[in-house]
N, CA, C and O atoms as a MOPAC input file, in Angstrom:
PM7 MOZYME 1SCF
protein

 N      0.83900 1    -1.16100 1     0.00000 1
 C      0.00000 1     0.00000 1     0.00000 1
 C      0.89600 1     1.24000 1     0.00000 1
 O      1.78600 1     1.37000 1     0.84100 1
 N      0.66000 1     2.13000 1    -0.93100 1
 C      1.44500 1     3.36000 1    -1.01900 1
 C      0.83100 1     4.43700 1    -0.12600 1
 O     -0.27600 1     4.27600 1     0.38700 1
 N      1.56100 1     5.53000 1     0.05200 1
 C      1.04100 1     6.63300 1     0.86800 1
 C     -0.24200 1     7.19700 1     0.27300 1
 O     -1.15400 1     7.57900 1     1.00600 1
 N     -0.31200 1     7.24700 1    -1.02500 1
 C     -1.52800 1     7.75600 1    -1.69200 1
 C     -2.73500 1     6.88100 1    -1.36100 1
 O     -3.81300 1     7.39200 1    -1.05900 1
 N     -2.55200 1     5.56900 1    -1.41900 1
 C     -3.63500 1     4.64000 1    -1.07400 1
 C     -4.00900 1     4.77700 1     0.40300 1
 O     -5.18400 1     4.70800 1     0.76500 1
 N     -2.99100 1     4.97200 1     1.25200 1
 C     -3.24400 1     5.13700 1     2.67400 1
 C     -4.06400 1     6.39900 1     2.94000 1
 O     -4.96500 1     6.38300 1     3.77900 1
 N     -3.76300 1     7.48300 1     2.24200 1
 C     -4.51700 1     8.72400 1     2.41200 1
 C     -5.98100 1     8.52800 1     2.04500 1
 O     -6.86400 1     9.07700 1     2.70300 1
 N     -6.24500 1     7.74800 1     0.99500 1
 C     -7.63000 1     7.45200 1     0.60900 1
 C     -8.34200 1     6.66700 1     1.70600 1
 O     -9.50100 1     6.93900 1     2.02000 1
 N     -7.64500 1     5.69400 1     2.28700 1
 C     -8.21900 1     4.91800 1     3.39000 1
 C     -8.44900 1     5.79800 1     4.61700 1
 O     -9.45300 1     5.64100 1     5.31200 1
 N     -7.53500 1     6.71200 1     4.88400 1
 C     -7.68800 1     7.63500 1     6.00700 1
 C     -8.93200 1     8.49900 1     5.84000 1
 O     -9.70300 1     8.68900 1     6.78100 1
 N     -9.11400 1     9.01800 1     4.63600 1
 C    -10.27800 1     9.86400 1     4.36300 1
 C    -11.58600 1     9.10700 1     4.54800 1
 O    -12.60200 1     9.69200 1     4.92300 1
 N    -11.55700 1     7.80200 1     4.28200 1
 C    -12.76500 1     6.98200 1     4.39200 1
 C    -12.87200 1     6.26300 1     5.73800 1
 O    -13.81500 1     5.50300 1     5.96000 1
 N    -11.90000 1     6.50000 1     6.64800 1
 C    -11.85500 1     5.77000 1     7.93000 1
 C    -11.96500 1     4.26800 1     7.70900 1
 O    -12.74200 1     3.59400 1     8.38400 1
 N    -11.18700 1     3.74400 1     6.76500 1
 C    -11.33500 1     2.36000 1     6.33300 1
 C    -10.22000 1     1.42700 1     6.79600 1
 O    -10.00000 1     0.38900 1     6.17000 1
 N     -9.51800 1     1.76100 1     7.86300 1
 C     -8.53000 1     0.81900 1     8.38100 1
 C     -8.68700 1     0.71200 1     9.88700 1
 O     -9.22800 1     1.61100 1    10.53200 1
 N     -8.20600 1    -0.40100 1    10.44600 1
 C     -8.41400 1    -0.67200 1    11.86300 1
 C     -7.19500 1    -0.42000 1    12.72100 1
 O     -7.29600 1     0.22200 1    13.76700 1
 N     -6.02400 1    -0.92000 1    12.29100 1
 C     -4.86400 1    -0.73500 1    13.15300 1
 C     -3.59700 1    -0.48300 1    12.35200 1
 O     -3.41200 1    -0.98500 1    11.24300 1
 N     -2.74000 1     0.31400 1    12.96400 1
 C     -1.44700 1     0.64300 1    12.38000 1
 C     -0.38700 1     0.15600 1    13.36000 1
 O     -0.40900 1     0.49700 1    14.54200 1
 N      0.52700 1    -0.63600 1    12.85300 1
 C      1.61800 1    -1.14600 1    13.67700 1
 C      2.95100 1    -0.79300 1    13.02700 1
 O      3.06000 1    -0.69600 1    11.80500 1
 N      3.94800 1    -0.60400 1    13.86300 1
 C      5.31200 1    -0.41400 1    13.39700 1
 C      6.08500 1    -1.64700 1    13.83300 1
 O      6.14700 1    -1.95600 1    15.02300 1
 N      6.66900 1    -2.34600 1    12.88400 1
 C      7.42600 1    -3.56400 1    13.16600 1
 C      8.90900 1    -3.29800 1    12.99400 1
 O      9.33100 1    -2.55700 1    12.10700 1
 N      9.68500 1    -3.91900 1    13.86200 1
 C     11.13300 1    -3.87400 1    13.68300 1
 C     11.48800 1    -4.86300 1    12.58800 1
 O     11.14700 1    -6.04200 1    12.68500 1
 N     12.16400 1    -4.40200 1    11.55400 1
 C     12.55900 1    -5.24800 1    10.42800 1
 C     14.00900 1    -5.66800 1    10.62600 1
 O     14.92700 1    -4.89800 1    10.34100 1
 N     14.21400 1    -6.86900 1    11.10700 1
 C     15.54800 1    -7.35700 1    11.45700 1
 C     16.52000 1    -7.30200 1    10.28100 1
 O     17.65900 1    -6.86300 1    10.44300 1
 N     16.09100 1    -7.73300 1     9.12200 1
 C     16.98200 1    -7.76600 1     7.96700 1
 C     17.40300 1    -6.36100 1     7.53800 1
 O     18.53900 1    -6.15500 1     7.10900 1
 N     16.50000 1    -5.40400 1     7.65200 1
 C     16.80800 1    -4.02800 1     7.24600 1
 C     17.41200 1    -3.23200 1     8.39300 1
 O     17.90400 1    -2.12400 1     8.18500 1
 N     17.37900 1    -3.77900 1     9.58600 1
 C     17.82600 1    -3.10100 1    10.79800 1
 C     17.16800 1    -1.73500 1    10.91800 1
 O     17.82500 1    -0.72300 1    11.16300 1
 N     15.87300 1    -1.73800 1    10.74100 1
 C     15.08300 1    -0.52400 1    10.83500 1
 C     13.63500 1    -0.89400 1    11.10200 1
 O     13.35000 1    -1.94900 1    11.66900 1
 N     12.73500 1    -0.03900 1    10.69700 1
 C     11.31700 1    -0.22400 1    11.00300 1
 C     10.48400 1    -0.13800 1     9.73500 1
 O     10.85900 1     0.52100 1     8.76600 1
 N      9.35100 1    -0.81600 1     9.76400 1
 C      8.40200 1    -0.76100 1     8.66500 1
 C      7.00600 1    -0.56500 1     9.23900 1
 O      6.73400 1    -0.97100 1    10.36900 1
 N      6.12900 1     0.05000 1     8.47400 1
 C      4.77000 1     0.33200 1     8.90600 1
 C      3.84400 1    -0.71500 1     8.29200 1
 O      3.91800 1    -0.99900 1     7.09600 1
 N      2.96500 1    -1.28900 1     9.12700 1
 C      1.99800 1    -2.29000 1     8.65900 1
 C      0.60400 1    -1.78800 1     9.01200 1
 O      0.30200 1    -1.53100 1    10.17800 1
 N     -0.23900 1    -1.65300 1     7.99900 1
 C     -1.60900 1    -1.18700 1     8.18200 1
 C     -2.54700 1    -2.33100 1     7.81100 1
 O     -2.59500 1    -2.76100 1     6.65800 1
 N     -3.28700 1    -2.81400 1     8.79500 1
 C     -4.20200 1    -3.94800 1     8.58000 1
 C     -3.55100 1    -5.08500 1     7.80300 1
 O     -4.16500 1    -5.65800 1     6.90300 1
 N     -2.31500 1    -5.40800 1     8.14900 1
 C     -1.63200 1    -6.54300 1     7.53400 1
 C     -0.87000 1    -6.23200 1     6.26100 1
 O     -0.18900 1    -7.10900 1     5.73200 1
 N     -0.96200 1    -5.00900 1     5.75100 1
 C     -0.24700 1    -4.63100 1     4.53400 1
 C      0.83600 1    -3.62100 1     4.86300 1
 O      0.60300 1    -2.67200 1     5.61200 1
 N      2.01800 1    -3.82700 1     4.30400 1
 C      3.11100 1    -2.89700 1     4.60000 1
 C      3.01300 1    -1.64400 1     3.73900 1
 O      2.52300 1    -1.67500 1     2.61100 1
 N      3.49200 1    -0.54400 1     4.30600 1
 C      3.56600 1     0.71800 1     3.58000 1
 C      4.68600 1     0.58600 1     2.55900 1
 O      5.77800 1     0.12300 1     2.88600 1
 N      4.41200 1     0.99700 1     1.31100 1
 C      5.36500 1     0.79400 1     0.22400 1
 C      5.72900 1     2.10500 1    -0.45100 1
 O      5.02000 1     3.10500 1    -0.34500 1
 N      6.85000 1     2.06900 1    -1.14400 1
 C      7.25000 1     3.19800 1    -1.98000 1
 C      6.43900 1     3.14100 1    -3.27200 1
 O      5.68800 1     2.19200 1    -3.49600 1
 N      6.59100 1     4.15400 1    -4.12000 1
 C      5.88400 1     4.13100 1    -5.40100 1
 C      6.35900 1     3.00300 1    -6.30000 1
 O      5.65400 1     2.60900 1    -7.22900 1
 N      7.55500 1     2.47800 1    -6.03000 1
 C      8.07400 1     1.34500 1    -6.80000 1
 C      7.64500 1     0.00600 1    -6.19800 1
 O      8.13400 1    -1.05200 1    -6.59500 1
 N      6.71600 1     0.06900 1    -5.22600 1
 C      6.13300 1    -1.11600 1    -4.57400 1
 C      7.15300 1    -1.91500 1    -3.76900 1
 O      7.04600 1    -3.13700 1    -3.66400 1
 N      8.13800 1    -1.22900 1    -3.20400 1
 C      9.07200 1    -1.86400 1    -2.28400 1
 C      8.70000 1    -1.40700 1    -0.87600 1
 O      8.24700 1    -0.27800 1    -0.68600 1
 N      8.89100 1    -2.27600 1     0.10100 1
 C      8.56000 1    -1.91900 1     1.47600 1
 C      9.34200 1    -0.69600 1     1.90300 1
 O     10.56500 1    -0.64500 1     1.77100 1
 N      8.62200 1     0.29300 1     2.41700 1
 C      9.25400 1     1.52700 1     2.88000 1
 C      9.90500 1     1.25600 1     4.23100 1
 O      9.25800 1     0.75500 1     5.15000 1
 N     11.17600 1     1.58700 1     4.34300 1
 C     11.93100 1     1.32200 1     5.57000 1
 C     12.34200 1     2.62800 1     6.22800 1
 O     12.65800 1     3.61000 1     5.55500 1
 N     12.33000 1     2.62100 1     7.54900 1
 C     12.71100 1     3.78500 1     8.34300 1
 C     13.83700 1     3.37600 1     9.28000 1
 O     13.82200 1     2.26900 1     9.81800 1
 N     14.80700 1     4.24600 1     9.48300 1
 C     15.94400 1     3.91300 1    10.34800 1
 C     15.62000 1     4.05900 1    11.82500 1
 O     16.17300 1     3.33200 1    12.65000 1
 N     14.72200 1     4.99600 1    12.17800 1
 C     14.41400 1     5.24000 1    13.58600 1
 C     12.90400 1     5.30200 1    13.81500 1
 O     12.12300 1     5.53900 1    12.89300 1
 N     12.52300 1     5.08300 1    15.06700 1
 C     11.11300 1     5.22900 1    15.43400 1
 C     10.66700 1     6.68100 1    15.30100 1
 O      9.51100 1     6.94400 1    14.96900 1
 N     11.56200 1     7.61600 1    15.55500 1
 C     11.23000 1     9.03300 1    15.38700 1
 C     10.83800 1     9.33400 1    13.94200 1
 O      9.88400 1    10.07000 1    13.69000 1
 N     11.57500 1     8.76300 1    13.00600 1
 C     11.27800 1     8.97800 1    11.58600 1
 C      9.90600 1     8.40800 1    11.23500 1
 O      9.15000 1     9.01900 1    10.48000 1
 N      9.58900 1     7.24200 1    11.78300 1
 C      8.27900 1     6.62700 1    11.55300 1
 C      7.18000 1     7.51900 1    12.12000 1
 O      6.18900 1     7.80200 1    11.44700 1
 N      7.36200 1     7.95800 1    13.36600 1
 C      6.35200 1     8.77900 1    14.02700 1
 C      6.11800 1    10.08100 1    13.26300 1
 O      4.97300 1    10.50100 1    13.10200 1
 N      7.17300 1    10.71600 1    12.79700 1
 C      7.02900 1    11.95600 1    12.02800 1
 C      6.24600 1    11.72900 1    10.74800 1
 O      5.37700 1    12.52600 1    10.39600 1
 N      6.55300 1    10.63800 1    10.04800 1
 C      5.86100 1    10.34100 1     8.79000 1
 C      4.38400 1    10.03000 1     9.03100 1
 O      3.51800 1    10.52200 1     8.30800 1
 N      4.09800 1     9.21400 1    10.04500 1
 C      2.70600 1     8.87200 1    10.32900 1
 C      1.92300 1    10.10900 1    10.76800 1
 O      0.77500 1    10.28500 1    10.35900 1
 N      2.52000 1    10.95700 1    11.58400 1
 C      1.85100 1    12.17500 1    12.02000 1
 C      1.58000 1    13.09000 1    10.82700 1
 O      0.52100 1    13.71200 1    10.74700 1
 N      2.53300 1    13.17100 1     9.90600 1
 C      2.37500 1    13.97500 1     8.69000 1
 C      1.19800 1    13.46300 1     7.85400 1
 O      0.49100 1    14.24500 1     7.21700 1
 N      0.99900 1    12.15000 1     7.86300 1
 C     -0.10900 1    11.54900 1     7.11300 1
 C     -1.44600 1    11.67000 1     7.85100 1
 O     -2.50600 1    11.44700 1     7.26700 1
 N     -1.38800 1    12.02400 1     9.14100 1
 C     -2.62100 1    12.17800 1     9.90900 1
 C     -2.89900 1    11.04000 1    10.86600 1
 O     -4.01600 1    10.91500 1    11.36800 1
 N     -1.91100 1    10.21000 1    11.12700 1
 C     -2.07300 1     9.07900 1    12.04300 1
 C     -1.32000 1     9.39000 1    13.32800 1
 O     -0.10300 1     9.57600 1    13.31300 1
 N     -2.04800 1     9.44600 1    14.43900 1
 C     -1.42200 1     9.75600 1    15.72000 1
 C     -1.43600 1     8.55900 1    16.67000 1
 O     -0.81100 1     8.60700 1    17.73000 1
 N     -2.13400 1     7.49700 1    16.30500 1
 C     -2.27000 1     6.33300 1    17.17500 1
 C     -1.75800 1     5.08900 1    16.45100 1
 O     -2.33600 1     4.65100 1    15.45600 1
 N     -0.66300 1     4.52800 1    16.96900 1
 C     -0.11400 1     3.30400 1    16.38800 1
 C      0.61500 1     2.53900 1    17.47800 1
 O      0.97900 1     3.09900 1    18.51200 1
 N      0.82400 1     1.24200 1    17.23300 1
 C      1.55200 1     0.42600 1    18.19200 1
 C      2.89300 1     0.01600 1    17.58500 1
 O      3.07400 1     0.02100 1    16.36800 1
 N      3.82400 1    -0.33800 1    18.46900 1
 C      5.16100 1    -0.74300 1    18.03500 1
 C      5.38900 1    -2.17200 1    18.46000 1
 O      5.18900 1    -2.52300 1    19.62300 1
 N      5.81600 1    -3.01200 1    17.50200 1
 C      6.15000 1    -4.40400 1    17.76300 1
 C      7.62500 1    -4.59600 1    17.47700 1
 O      8.05800 1    -4.54100 1    16.32600 1
 N      8.39700 1    -4.82100 1    18.53500 1
 C      9.83400 1    -4.97200 1    18.33600 1
 C     10.21500 1    -6.40000 1    17.98000 1
 O     11.24100 1    -6.62300 1    17.33600 1
 N      9.41600 1    -7.35700 1    18.38100 1
 C      9.66200 1    -8.75500 1    18.05000 1
 C      8.46800 1    -9.25000 1    17.25400 1
 O      7.35900 1    -9.31300 1    17.78300 1
 N      8.67600 1    -9.60300 1    15.98700 1
 C      7.55800 1    -9.95800 1    15.10600 1
 C      7.31700 1   -11.45700 1    15.01200 1
 O      6.38100 1   -11.88000 1    14.33400 1
 N      8.13500 1   -12.27000 1    15.67000 1
 C      7.89000 1   -13.71600 1    15.68800 1
 C      8.15100 1   -14.24100 1    17.09000 1
 O      8.85400 1   -13.60800 1    17.87800 1
 N      7.58300 1   -15.40300 1    17.40000 1
 C      7.70700 1   -15.97700 1    18.74700 1
 C      8.83100 1   -16.95700 1    18.81500 1
 O      9.08100 1   -17.53800 1    19.87100 1

């Protein structure tokens, strides 16, 4: 899901939860909205180096409530 698609969902209140997952391979963070990762326009998973960067981007998009998952597997 790209930022443009996310904005459309935001306008329609059509998503339930936003999570930030620690991406071990990328050594950074990725955003997951209702099971779909936030992607670049080239359809690659958008990666963030810090939680601050994620929070700034989500706030810019209009999302102020999200959870953080540091361990994505048991």
